[in-house]
C-alpha positions as CSV (number, residue, x, y, z in Angstrom):
1,X,41.2,10.4,4.3
2,X,40.1,8.2,7.2
3,X,36.6,9.7,7.3
4,X,36.3,9.3,3.7
5,X,37.3,5.4,4.1
6,X,34.8,5.4,6.7
7,X,32.0,7.0,4.7
8,X,32.8,4.6,1.8
9,X,32.6,1.6,4.0
10,X,29.6,2.5,5.4
11,X,27.9,3.3,2.4
12,X,29.1,-0.1,1.0
13,X,27.8,-2.1,3.9
14,X,24.5,0.0,3.4
15,X,23.9,-0.8,-0.4
16,X,25.1,-4.4,-0.4
17,X,23.5,-5.8,3.0
18,X,20.6,-7.4,0.9
19,X,23.0,-9.5,-1.0
20,X,25.1,-10.0,2.0
21,X,22.0,-11.1,4.0
22,X,20.6,-13.6,1.1
23,X,24.2,-15.3,1.0
24,X,23.8,-16.6,4.6
25,X,20.6,-18.3,4.0
26,X,21.0,-22.1,4.6
27,X,20.4,-24.1,1.9
28,X,17.7,-26.0,3.6
29,X,15.5,-22.7,3.6
30,X,15.9,-22.1,-0.2
31,X,15.1,-25.8,-0.6
32,X,12.0,-25.3,1.3
33,X,10.8,-22.3,-1.1
34,X,11.3,-24.8,-4.0
35,X,9.2,-27.6,-2.5
36,X,6.7,-25.0,-1.7
37,X,6.6,-23.3,-5.3
38,X,7.3,-26.0,-7.3
39,X,3.8,-27.3,-8.0
40,X,2.7,-23.2,-8.3
41,X,5.4,-22.9,-10.7
42,X,4.9,-25.8,-12.7
43,X,1.1,-26.6,-12.5
44,X,0.2,-29.9,-14.0
45,X,3.0,-29.8,-16.7
46,X,4.3,-33.3,-17.6
47,X,7.1,-34.3,-19.6
48,X,9.2,-37.6,-20.3
49,X,11.9,-37.0,-17.6
50,X,13.4,-40.0,-15.8
51,X,10.1,-41.6,-16.3
52,X,7.4,-41.2,-19.0
53,X,4.9,-38.5,-18.4
54,X,6.0,-37.7,-15.1
55,X,5.2,-33.8,-13.1
56,X,8.0,-31.6,-13.8
57,X,7.4,-30.2,-10.1
58,X,7.7,-33.9,-9.0
59,X,11.1,-34.6,-11.2
60,X,12.5,-31.2,-10.0
61,X,12.2,-32.1,-6.3
62,X,13.2,-35.9,-7.1
63,X,16.4,-34.8,-9.0
64,X,17.4,-32.4,-6.4
65,X,17.6,-35.1,-3.9
66,X,18.5,-34.9,-0.2
67,X,22.2,-33.8,-1.1
68,X,21.7,-30.4,-1.8
69,X,24.9,-27.8,-2.1
70,X,25.6,-26.7,1.7
71,X,26.2,-23.2,0.7
72,X,23.8,-21.6,-2.0
73,X,25.1,-19.6,-4.6
74,X,23.9,-16.0,-4.3
75,X,23.9,-13.2,-7.2
76,X,21.7,-10.1,-7.0
77,X,18.2,-11.1,-5.7
78,X,18.9,-15.1,-6.7
79,X,20.0,-17.9,-4.8
80,X,21.0,-21.3,-6.7
81,X,21.0,-24.7,-4.9
82,X,21.6,-27.9,-6.6
83,X,21.8,-31.8,-6.0
84,X,21.6,-35.2,-7.4
85,X,18.8,-38.0,-7.2
86,X,19.3,-40.4,-4.8
87,X,21.2,-43.6,-6.1
88,X,21.6,-42.0,-9.4
89,X,23.6,-38.8,-9.2
90,X,24.2,-38.7,-12.8
91,X,20.6,-37.4,-12.7
92,X,20.4,-33.9,-11.1
93,X,18.7,-30.6,-10.9
94,X,19.9,-26.8,-10.1
95,X,17.2,-24.3,-9.1
96,X,17.4,-20.6,-9.0
97,X,15.0,-18.8,-6.7
98,X,14.2,-15.3,-6.7
99,X,14.6,-14.6,-3.2
100,X,13.1,-11.5,-3.2
101,X,10.0,-12.8,-4.8
102,X,10.4,-16.1,-2.8
103,X,9.8,-18.2,-6.2
104,X,11.5,-20.1,-8.6
105,X,13.3,-18.3,-11.5
106,X,14.7,-20.9,-13.5
107,X,15.6,-24.7,-13.2
108,X,17.9,-27.1,-14.9
109,X,17.4,-30.9,-14.8
110,X,20.0,-33.2,-16.2
111,X,18.2,-36.7,-16.8
112,X,17.8,-39.7,-19.0
113,X,14.9,-38.9,-21.2
114,X,12.5,-42.0,-21.0
115,X,9.5,-42.8,-23.0
116,X,6.9,-45.1,-22.9
117,X,5.9,-47.4,-26.1
118,X,3.5,-50.0,-26.8
119,X,4.2,-53.0,-28.9
120,X,1.9,-55.6,-30.3
121,X,2.7,-59.1,-28.8
122,X,1.2,-62.3,-29.1
123,X,-2.7,-61.9,-28.5
124,X,-1.9,-58.6,-26.4
125,X,-0.2,-55.2,-26.2
126,X,3.2,-55.1,-24.5
127,X,4.1,-51.7,-22.9
128,X,7.7,-50.8,-22.6
129,X,9.7,-48.0,-21.3
130,X,13.3,-46.9,-23.0
131,X,15.4,-44.4,-21.9
132,X,18.0,-42.2,-24.0
133,X,21.6,-43.6,-23.6
134,X,23.0,-40.1,-22.6
135,X,21.7,-37.4,-20.5
136,X,20.0,-34.3,-21.8
137,X,19.3,-31.0,-20.2
138,X,15.9,-29.5,-19.6
139,X,16.2,-25.8,-18.8
140,X,13.1,-23.8,-17.6
141,X,13.0,-20.1,-17.3
142,X,10.2,-18.5,-16.0
143,X,9.1,-14.9,-17.3
144,X,6.6,-12.3,-16.5
145,X,5.0,-9.1,-17.9
146,X,8.3,-7.0,-18.3
147,X,10.0,-8.0,-21.5
148,X,13.0,-5.9,-21.2
149,X,13.7,-6.8,-17.9
150,X,12.9,-10.5,-18.8
151,X,15.6,-10.4,-21.4
152,X,18.1,-9.2,-19.0
153,X,17.3,-11.7,-16.3
154,X,17.0,-14.4,-18.8
155,X,20.6,-14.1,-20.0
156,X,21.8,-14.0,-16.3
157,X,19.7,-16.9,-15.3
158,X,20.7,-19.2,-18.5
159,X,24.3,-18.3,-18.0
160,X,24.4,-19.5,-14.5
161,X,22.5,-22.8,-15.4
162,X,24.8,-23.4,-18.1
163,X,27.7,-22.6,-16.0
164,X,26.2,-25.4,-13.4
165,X,25.7,-27.8,-16.2
166,X,29.0,-27.5,-18.0
167,X,30.6,-29.4,-15.0
168,X,28.3,-32.5,-15.7
169,X,28.0,-34.6,-18.8
170,X,24.9,-34.0,-21.4
171,X,24.2,-34.6,-25.1
172,X,21.9,-31.8,-25.8
173,X,19.5,-29.1,-24.2
174,X,15.7,-28.6,-24.4
175,X,14.7,-24.9,-23.3
176,X,11.3,-24.0,-22.2
177,X,10.1,-20.5,-21.4
178,X,7.2,-20.4,-19.1
179,X,5.1,-17.4,-18.6
180,X,4.2,-16.7,-15.2
181,X,2.3,-13.8,-13.5
């Protein structure tokens, strides 16, 4: 019986070592992966987030801020970090990194959707920025070529982003799936 316990323990350690190794990865290392992959992942995509027409890659890093969680949450090949914007912690972000592929798999941004408008004033146009009163959740999911695997991973990644977001306040969600090779 003792030998069986030893074999079982050895097999458990052998098959779980990638997950155990991933849990010891410092948050700073995951944040560095996010910094390196944000521009390739989002390219030149822009949205009205905390500023009108801001690059999503920049907004993601801004909303993560320097105050990321100390211990990344590990699940499977994925690691999740989250943080909030400096001096505006009601605006925040969570990022899930595929640690095996070393790239962003999903992101959630809670922010106040801001738009730029132009009004006609006396003899000139006035530009004005207005933001929604309640925060929204922008969720970005990266998909690849394998639809079946993507569907399974998407469900897991979405549930993790939603799990994080439910501990914060937001009024509605905007979900975008981004195809990535």
